[in-house]
Rosetta silent file (secondary structure, phi, psi, omega in degrees, C-alpha in Angstrom):
SEQUENCE: MRHRYGDLPQQFGDLYLPRRGTPRGTVVVIHGGFWQSMYSLSLGAATSADLADRGWAAWNIEYRRIGDGGGWPATFVDVAAAVDHLAQLEEVDAGRTITLGHSAGGHLAAWVASRRDASMPGGATRVQVDAVVAQAGVLDLATAVRTGLGGTAVNGLVGGTPTRLPGRYAQVDPSERLPLGVPVRCVHGTDDTTVPISQSRGYVDAARAAGDDATLVEVPGDHFALIDPSTPAWRRTLTVLDALG
SCORE:     score description
SCORE:     0.000 S_00000001
   1 L     0.000  129.667  178.901   -4.954   11.903  -21.910 S_00000001
   2 E   -91.964  133.020  177.014   -6.311   15.213  -20.669 S_00000001
   3 E  -127.923  146.187  176.206  -10.015   15.442  -19.897 S_00000001
   4 E  -101.495  134.278  175.386  -12.062   18.413  -18.715 S_00000001
   5 L  -107.502    4.399  177.810  -14.639   17.950  -15.969 S_00000001
   6 L  -165.580  179.557 -174.800  -15.830   21.576  -16.155 S_00000001
   7 L   -92.113  -14.807 -177.731  -15.555   24.760  -18.163 S_00000001
   8 L   -78.291  155.499 -174.548  -13.147   26.711  -15.928 S_00000001
   9 L   -57.039  -33.416 -175.989   -9.394   26.690  -16.687 S_00000001
  10 L   -88.982    0.014 -174.341   -8.496   24.647  -13.597 S_00000001
  11 L   -95.280   77.037  179.826  -11.192   22.014  -14.061 S_00000001
  12 E  -152.548  169.845  174.822   -9.288   19.227  -15.777 S_00000001
  13 E  -151.574  159.478  176.525   -7.356   16.070  -15.088 S_00000001
  14 E  -108.630  124.819 -179.073   -4.789   13.843  -16.757 S_00000001
  15 E   -99.983  122.532  177.545   -5.719   10.199  -17.173 S_00000001
  16 E  -107.810  130.539 -177.877   -2.880    7.659  -17.191 S_00000001
  17 L  -124.871  151.626  174.182   -3.669    4.128  -18.371 S_00000001
  18 L   -60.213  149.142  179.381   -1.707    0.869  -18.501 S_00000001
  19 L   -66.910  -30.360 -178.378   -0.150    0.143  -21.879 S_00000001
  20 L  -138.337  148.889  172.524   -1.822   -3.258  -21.974 S_00000001
  21 L    81.804  175.819  179.293   -4.789   -4.906  -20.379 S_00000001
  22 L   -85.705  134.424  179.061   -7.687   -3.719  -18.265 S_00000001
  23 L   -58.099  143.334 -179.236   -6.843   -1.441  -15.329 S_00000001
  24 L   -75.782  -13.166 -178.917   -6.951   -3.205  -11.979 S_00000001
  25 L   167.449  176.842 -177.957   -8.785   -0.210  -10.478 S_00000001
  26 E  -117.140  128.386  176.564   -8.825    3.574  -10.547 S_00000001
  27 E  -111.189  120.428  174.590   -6.676    5.777   -8.330 S_00000001
  28 E   -87.907  113.988 -177.366   -7.624    9.450   -8.074 S_00000001
  29 E   -94.254  121.588 -176.412   -4.349   11.317   -7.484 S_00000001
  30 E  -120.561  113.211 -174.833   -4.842   14.606   -5.609 S_00000001
  31 L   -75.990  161.273  178.873   -1.807   16.855   -5.304 S_00000001
  32 L  -103.160 -151.760 -177.495   -0.920   18.962   -2.297 S_00000001
  33 L   114.613   28.707 -179.047    0.692   22.337   -1.725 S_00000001
  34 L    50.833   37.098  174.817   -1.464   23.726    1.113 S_00000001
  35 L    60.487   21.864 -175.461   -4.237   24.374   -1.435 S_00000001
  36 E   -94.137  146.662 -175.566   -2.155   27.209   -2.981 S_00000001
  37 L   -68.154  -17.498 -179.742   -2.273   28.146   -6.675 S_00000001
  38 L   -72.151  -11.983  179.105    1.525   28.031   -7.015 S_00000001
  39 L  -110.129  145.450 -172.827    1.342   24.223   -6.823 S_00000001
  40 L  -137.007 -179.884  179.481   -0.218   22.104   -9.542 S_00000001
  41 H   -64.973   -8.124  174.542   -1.020   18.575  -10.653 S_00000001
  42 H   -58.606  -25.861  177.811    2.568   18.327  -11.907 S_00000001
  43 H   -63.579  -24.896 -179.031    3.319   17.146   -8.350 S_00000001
  44 H  -102.172    5.261 -174.540    1.347   13.989   -9.104 S_00000001
  45 H   -67.203  -47.070 -175.700    2.648   13.299  -12.599 S_00000001
  46 H   -65.548  -42.845 -179.894    5.504   10.939  -11.737 S_00000001
  47 H   -69.946  -33.954  177.204    3.475    8.833   -9.321 S_00000001
  48 H   -63.959  -42.719  178.201    0.548    8.701  -11.760 S_00000001
  49 H   -62.972  -39.857  179.394    2.830    7.387  -14.497 S_00000001
  50 H   -66.805  -39.549  177.130    4.232    4.786  -12.116 S_00000001
  51 H   -60.554  -43.409  179.032    0.743    3.689  -11.106 S_00000001
  52 H   -63.454  -39.563  177.502   -0.179    3.175  -14.766 S_00000001
  53 H   -61.355  -24.720 -178.590    2.997    1.168  -15.312 S_00000001
  54 L  -100.283   13.064  171.154    1.820   -1.083  -12.479 S_00000001
  55 L   100.514   -1.286  179.229   -1.613   -1.673  -13.938 S_00000001
  56 L   -90.784  154.777  161.429   -3.718    1.068  -12.374 S_00000001
  57 E   -89.155  127.217 -178.584   -5.723    3.794  -14.066 S_00000001
  58 E  -116.310  123.286 -178.824   -4.525    7.045  -12.483 S_00000001
  59 E  -109.978   95.241 -175.035   -6.721   10.167  -12.658 S_00000001
  60 E   -89.722  108.257 -167.430   -4.419   13.063  -11.706 S_00000001
  61 E  -102.761  148.667  168.671   -6.739   15.982  -11.054 S_00000001
  62 L  -106.040  161.829 -178.245   -6.382   19.752  -10.958 S_00000001
  63 L  -159.727  161.213  177.637   -8.722   22.015   -9.014 S_00000001
  64 L   -67.426  134.449 -175.926   -9.182   25.676   -8.094 S_00000001
  65 L  -123.594  170.827 -179.421   -6.752   26.686   -5.386 S_00000001
  66 E   -63.493  122.500 -176.587   -6.213   29.706   -3.158 S_00000001
  67 L   109.458  -15.314  176.879   -5.075   32.488   -5.458 S_00000001
  68 L  -134.635   33.750  177.673   -6.930   31.310   -8.576 S_00000001
  69 L    99.027    2.167 -178.883  -10.536   31.263   -7.402 S_00000001
  70 L   -84.587 -168.219 -172.432  -10.258   28.396   -4.940 S_00000001
  71 L   100.878 -161.395 -179.655  -11.190   28.163   -1.285 S_00000001
  72 L   -76.789  133.504  -13.236  -14.704   27.729    0.055 S_00000001
  73 L   -95.717    7.241 -167.692  -16.606   26.212   -1.657 S_00000001
  74 H   -58.358  -44.780 -178.649  -14.852   26.170   -5.051 S_00000001
  75 H   -58.729  -42.826 -177.301  -11.987   23.807   -4.157 S_00000001
  76 H   -72.150  -39.381  176.094  -14.408   21.254   -2.748 S_00000001
  77 H   -59.172  -42.497 -178.182  -16.865   21.590   -5.629 S_00000001
  78 H   -66.630  -46.480 -178.002  -14.045   20.928   -8.088 S_00000001
  79 H   -63.943  -40.998  176.612  -12.655   17.864   -6.326 S_00000001
  80 H   -61.267  -44.282 -179.534  -16.139   16.389   -6.009 S_00000001
  81 H   -65.898  -37.176  179.939  -16.823   17.041   -9.696 S_00000001
  82 H   -64.658  -42.289  177.421  -13.481   15.550  -10.728 S_00000001
  83 H   -66.663  -45.047 -179.850  -14.185   12.308   -8.875 S_00000001
  84 H   -63.549  -25.727 -179.283  -17.743   12.147  -10.201 S_00000001
  85 H   -65.167  -17.987  176.879  -16.410   12.687  -13.741 S_00000001
  86 H   -57.500  -28.746  179.668  -15.008    9.149  -13.627 S_00000001
  87 H   -64.910  -18.189 -178.482  -18.533    7.970  -14.387 S_00000001
  88 H  -101.096   -3.857 -178.086  -18.175    9.606  -17.827 S_00000001
  89 L   -93.380  110.798 -175.942  -14.749    8.198  -18.717 S_00000001
  90 L   -65.835  -22.569 -174.011  -15.210    5.103  -20.831 S_00000001
  91 L   -76.767  -12.264 -174.720  -11.610    4.022  -20.300 S_00000001
  92 L  -125.168  160.174  173.181  -12.027    3.334  -16.578 S_00000001
  93 L  -105.138  108.495 -178.739  -14.261    1.356  -14.264 S_00000001
  94 L   -75.610   -0.031 -178.972  -15.475    3.734  -11.569 S_00000001
  95 L   -75.131   -9.449  175.834  -16.743    0.777   -9.566 S_00000001
  96 L  -137.169   91.632 -172.855  -13.397    0.427   -7.804 S_00000001
  97 E  -121.184  127.393  176.285  -12.080    3.888   -6.932 S_00000001
  98 E  -118.557  131.956  172.704   -9.362    4.773   -4.434 S_00000001
  99 E   -92.778  134.363  179.881   -8.401    8.353   -3.615 S_00000001
 100 E  -127.187  110.730 -177.018   -4.685    8.963   -3.098 S_00000001
 101 E  -128.265  143.352 -179.425   -3.742   12.401   -1.817 S_00000001
 102 E  -110.131  130.007  175.032   -0.498   13.955   -0.620 S_00000001
 103 L    61.435 -119.551  175.236   -0.373   16.666    2.071 S_00000001
 104 H   -61.208  -28.775  174.206   -3.316   19.032    1.401 S_00000001
 105 H   -66.368  -28.859  174.414   -4.336   16.473   -1.211 S_00000001
 106 H   -65.285  -38.961  173.539   -4.562   13.929    1.591 S_00000001
 107 H   -58.241  -48.417 -177.543   -7.117   16.183    3.245 S_00000001
 108 H   -68.166  -32.542  178.225   -9.118   16.329    0.006 S_00000001
 109 H   -64.489  -41.787  177.586   -8.809   12.571   -0.540 S_00000001
 110 H   -72.691  -39.669 -178.537  -10.384   11.880    2.858 S_00000001
 111 H   -62.074  -48.548 -173.904  -12.925   14.677    2.498 S_00000001
 112 H   -65.475  -25.730  175.909  -14.294   13.593   -0.874 S_00000001
 113 H   -74.051  -15.830 -177.615  -14.803   10.069    0.465 S_00000001
 114 L   -91.680   -2.100  179.751  -16.955   11.532    3.249 S_00000001
 115 L   -63.933  125.055 -174.859  -19.566   13.077    0.929 S_00000001
 116 L  -125.093  -18.571 -177.033  -22.864   11.571    1.943 S_00000001
 117 L  -152.159  171.506 -173.852  -25.677   13.826    0.761 S_00000001
 118 L   -70.580  -10.578  179.631  -26.599   16.592   -1.640 S_00000001
 119 L   -78.013  -12.754  179.840  -26.065   19.301    0.979 S_00000001
 120 L   -76.402  155.952  173.270  -22.294   18.884    0.743 S_00000001
 121 L   -53.892  133.139 -177.633  -20.204   20.995   -1.653 S_00000001
 122 L    97.536  -13.333  176.397  -20.505   19.384   -5.062 S_00000001
 123 L    76.737 -158.568 -175.308  -24.015   18.057   -4.496 S_00000001
 124 L   -62.816  141.854 -177.899  -25.142   14.463   -4.757 S_00000001
 125 L   -79.310  131.601  176.425  -22.414   11.841   -5.140 S_00000001
 126 L  -102.541  -32.109 -179.698  -22.196    9.988   -8.463 S_00000001
 127 L  -120.201  123.049 -179.975  -19.037    7.949   -7.841 S_00000001
 128 L   -83.023  130.271  173.643  -18.487    6.193   -4.538 S_00000001
 129 L   -82.132  129.999 -174.462  -14.961    6.213   -3.144 S_00000001
 130 L   -96.205  -20.758  179.087  -14.067    2.707   -1.938 S_00000001
 131 E  -164.815  158.591 -177.899  -10.875    3.441   -0.005 S_00000001
 132 E  -128.228  135.137  168.666   -8.560    6.327    0.920 S_00000001
 133 E  -122.180  112.870 -179.969   -4.775    6.572    1.073 S_00000001
 134 E  -106.076  116.760  179.955   -3.648    9.832    2.657 S_00000001
 135 E   -96.911  111.619 -178.693    0.069   10.547    2.355 S_00000001
 136 L    50.284   46.369 -173.322    1.157   12.994    5.069 S_00000001
 137 L   -74.292  147.808  170.479   -2.372   14.349    5.030 S_00000001
 138 L   -88.514   93.005 -166.462   -3.613   17.484    6.749 S_00000001
 139 L  -107.921   -5.046  177.240   -6.461   15.593    8.378 S_00000001
 140 L  -131.168   92.063 -173.997   -7.320   17.757   11.386 S_00000001
 141 H   -67.684  -37.592 -179.101   -8.003   21.285   10.184 S_00000001
 142 H   -62.347  -43.063  176.805   -8.925   22.684   13.579 S_00000001
 143 H   -66.517  -37.462  177.259   -5.607   21.560   15.055 S_00000001
 144 H   -59.720  -41.697  177.769   -3.800   22.895   11.993 S_00000001
 145 H   -64.967  -45.192 -176.657   -5.312   26.341   12.635 S_00000001
 146 H   -63.787  -35.299 -176.417   -4.466   26.214   16.328 S_00000001
 147 H   -95.581   -2.886 -179.935   -0.842   25.223   15.718 S_00000001
 148 L    76.312   20.646  179.479   -0.255   27.475   12.698 S_00000001
 149 L   -64.802  123.093 -178.221    0.339   24.567   10.329 S_00000001
 150 L    75.864   16.997 -178.790    0.676   26.033    6.853 S_00000001
 151 L    64.676 -120.422 -179.632    0.445   29.575    8.197 S_00000001
 152 L  -101.013   17.171 -173.376   -2.958   30.950    7.200 S_00000001
 153 H   -61.685  -43.449 -178.108   -3.601   28.297    4.562 S_00000001
 154 H   -65.827  -43.411  176.413   -6.479   26.585    6.366 S_00000001
 155 H   -58.286  -40.056  178.869   -8.177   29.906    7.087 S_00000001
 156 H   -65.816  -35.098  179.950   -7.785   30.766    3.416 S_00000001
 157 H   -70.397  -47.740 -172.582   -9.304   27.468    2.361 S_00000001
 158 H   -90.072  -24.541  179.059  -12.319   27.515    4.652 S_00000001
 159 L   102.636    5.495 -179.775  -12.758   31.287    4.887 S_00000001
 160 L   164.027 -169.755 -176.075  -12.094   31.727    8.596 S_00000001
 161 L   -88.422  164.233  176.078  -11.427   29.973   11.883 S_00000001
 162 L   -61.136  -33.473  179.043  -13.281   27.008   13.410 S_00000001
 163 L   -66.532  -40.005 -177.796  -14.692   29.299   16.093 S_00000001
 164 L   -79.652  -33.254 -174.599  -16.094   31.708   13.527 S_00000001
 165 L  -129.471   58.524 -176.535  -17.262   29.127   10.976 S_00000001
 166 H   -61.122  -32.071 -179.410  -18.029   25.876   12.830 S_00000001
 167 H   -65.111  -39.519  177.969  -20.601   24.809   10.235 S_00000001
 168 H   -67.279  -43.877  179.735  -18.086   24.890    7.411 S_00000001
 169 H   -62.282  -34.367  177.382  -15.502   22.972    9.399 S_00000001
 170 H   -62.872  -26.109  179.828  -18.136   20.351   10.176 S_00000001
 171 H   -89.291  -25.132 -170.456  -18.488   19.839    6.415 S_00000001
 172 H  -125.259   -4.728  178.370  -14.836   19.872    5.357 S_00000001
 173 L   -89.919  113.393 -177.307  -12.613   18.844    8.296 S_00000001
 174 H   -53.550  -34.530 -179.219  -11.939   15.085    7.937 S_00000001
 175 H   -67.866  -18.420  177.759  -11.579   14.698   11.704 S_00000001
 176 H   -96.816    0.263 -174.717  -15.142   15.946   12.099 S_00000001
 177 L  -115.951   35.979  179.170  -16.537   13.625    9.425 S_00000001
 178 L  -101.159  149.492    2.522  -15.999   10.278   11.077 S_00000001
 179 L   -74.023  149.372  179.744  -16.817    7.483   10.724 S_00000001
 180 L   -77.177  -37.068  176.606  -15.691    7.553    7.112 S_00000001
 181 L    90.270   -2.517  175.434  -17.208    4.174    6.329 S_00000001
 182 L  -134.779  159.695  178.387  -14.442    2.967    3.988 S_00000001
 183 L   -60.407  139.446  177.119  -10.892    1.743    4.661 S_00000001
 184 E  -132.031  132.267  177.933   -8.384    4.542    5.203 S_00000001
 185 E  -121.652  122.841  178.138   -4.617    4.193    5.235 S_00000001
 186 E  -104.240  115.463  179.838   -2.464    7.070    6.416 S_00000001
 187 E  -105.643  126.829 -173.855    1.118    6.866    5.156 S_00000001
 188 E  -144.434  136.678  179.055    3.501    9.322    6.802 S_00000001
 189 E   -76.879  137.132 -178.556    7.252    9.872    6.775 S_00000001
 190 L   -71.220  -16.101  179.595    9.001    9.684   10.119 S_00000001
 191 L  -107.821   20.941 -177.072   11.247   12.621    9.139 S_00000001
 192 L   -73.657  119.258  176.135    8.434   14.893    7.922 S_00000001
 193 L  -108.876    4.298  179.306    8.965   18.494    9.075 S_00000001
 194 L   -94.522  -52.116  173.423    6.266   19.970    6.807 S_00000001
 195 L  -120.596  116.912 -176.110    3.177   18.163    8.120 S_00000001
 196 L   -64.441  145.647 -179.143    3.732   16.571   11.546 S_00000001
 197 L   -64.346  -16.983  176.387    3.033   12.868   11.828 S_00000001
 198 H   -60.480  -27.318  176.481    0.700   13.718   14.716 S_00000001
 199 H   -61.078  -44.668  179.347   -1.862   14.726   12.068 S_00000001
 200 H   -74.017  -41.267 -179.645   -2.022   11.140   10.813 S_00000001
 201 H   -60.555  -46.983 -178.608   -1.726    9.547   14.249 S_00000001
 202 H   -64.629  -39.202  179.982   -4.572   11.583   15.687 S_00000001
 203 H   -66.512  -44.500 -179.874   -6.820   10.956   12.703 S_00000001
 204 H   -62.630  -42.398  178.049   -6.245    7.197   12.727 S_00000001
 205 H   -60.467  -44.606 -179.095   -6.944    7.021   16.468 S_00000001
 206 H   -67.166  -39.611 -179.960  -10.178    8.985   16.029 S_00000001
 207 H   -65.021  -42.644  177.971  -11.230    6.931   13.007 S_00000001
 208 H   -63.378  -42.508  179.182  -10.693    3.663   14.858 S_00000001
 209 H   -60.970  -29.827  179.079  -12.612    4.961   17.852 S_00000001
 210 L   -84.417   -3.907  177.246  -15.482    5.751   15.469 S_00000001
 211 L   100.947    7.058 -178.874  -15.406    2.184   14.114 S_00000001
 212 L   -81.041  156.222  170.062  -13.488    2.712   10.869 S_00000001
 213 L   -83.567   93.065 -173.981  -10.920    0.378    9.332 S_00000001
 214 E  -129.433  138.637 -177.934   -7.992    2.784    9.723 S_00000001
 215 E  -139.412  140.052  171.999   -4.243    2.143    9.782 S_00000001
 216 E  -100.584  127.569  177.428   -1.152    4.320   10.158 S_00000001
 217 E  -115.548  108.096  179.758    1.826    3.250    8.061 S_00000001
 218 E   -89.891  132.020 -176.280    5.032    4.999    9.131 S_00000001
 219 E  -128.259  155.160  175.663    7.748    5.075    6.483 S_00000001
 220 L   -71.245  145.200  174.933   11.298    6.417    6.367 S_00000001
 221 L   123.612  171.839 -178.321   11.766    9.765    4.697 S_00000001
 222 L   -94.743 -165.798 -174.552   10.615   13.359    4.621 S_00000001
 223 L   -61.139  -40.398 -172.130    7.459   14.983    3.287 S_00000001
 224 H   -92.535   -9.416  174.540    8.332   14.683   -0.398 S_00000001
 225 H   -60.512  -26.756 -177.507    9.789   11.164   -0.312 S_00000001
 226 H   -66.181  -23.938 -178.216    6.197    9.956   -0.428 S_00000001
 227 H  -115.400   22.358  175.824    5.713   11.203   -3.996 S_00000001
 228 L  -107.874  109.688 -175.195    9.122   10.242   -5.366 S_00000001
 229 L   -60.182  -12.702 -179.357    8.823    6.924   -7.266 S_00000001
 230 L   -87.658   -3.522 -170.777   12.470    6.097   -6.528 S_00000001
 231 L  -100.887  155.875  172.091   12.039    5.958   -2.738 S_00000001
 232 H   -60.741  -30.357  179.816   11.110    3.200   -0.284 S_00000001
 233 H   -62.554  -43.050  177.253    8.349    5.497    0.986 S_00000001
 234 H   -68.614  -40.774  179.634    6.592    5.418   -2.388 S_00000001
 235 H   -62.526  -33.895  175.896    7.133    1.686   -2.762 S_00000001
 236 H   -68.325  -36.951  175.624    5.475    1.189    0.626 S_00000001
 237 H   -60.839  -40.736  177.267    2.550    3.271   -0.595 S_00000001
 238 H   -60.604  -39.551  177.369    2.259    0.917   -3.573 S_00000001
 239 H   -61.782  -40.260  177.625    2.113   -2.028   -1.181 S_00000001
 240 H   -62.833  -45.220  178.149   -0.716   -0.323    0.676 S_00000001
 241 H   -62.073  -41.781  179.567   -2.601    0.221   -2.600 S_00000001
 242 H   -58.958  -41.178 -178.879   -2.033   -3.373   -3.652 S_00000001
 243 H   -67.442  -33.084  179.152   -3.591   -4.586   -0.399 S_00000001
 244 H   -78.124  -32.503 -174.666   -6.629   -2.344   -0.904 S_00000001
 245 L   -86.510    0.000    0.000   -7.052   -3.186   -4.572 S_00000001
């Protein structure tokens, strides 16, 4: 079922529900693609359907991306609004919400869980995120800029470099927003050549040092094995979700 959480063309999500029974919890699926407009929520369709088959409610969200009005602060405003929209969906219980994001979506999954006050993009939080699963997430934006990860994608998202815009990075870089305060699981393929596993390793180390319940789960496979329901990497992600739910 498609629902709109705003009036703009990109402000919608697809809700997948189990065929029978009450959902065991709600998973917000946030697709990746280095925040670029050429990538869409279609990347999360197969995993969302699989989650519903396994008893979850899956809220596969779209948002403004670089090239279609996204970037600072629009991308963040949209993701915050999409999560908060769960409070208006009668079919789900927003009281148990897990964000699940792949690649750039992993960044957004961790970021939206870090919203703590009305000064953040998106304003005051209506739906509390209870846990985060970041699949090959871009979780350290400053390091991504320094190493050229994604080319100029991070600069395009935030509007400039960490040196030029430290205040923005303090609001949207997950590595600068610790402790997160909820469990976080970073799942990363050992053969990933798109987002280095060092992004997840460094974030988990920093989160633990800050007192968070954070775990790195290394799985076989490349970057996209994580969102392919036929792979062991996805099945391991399901195990992680089961333990959180």
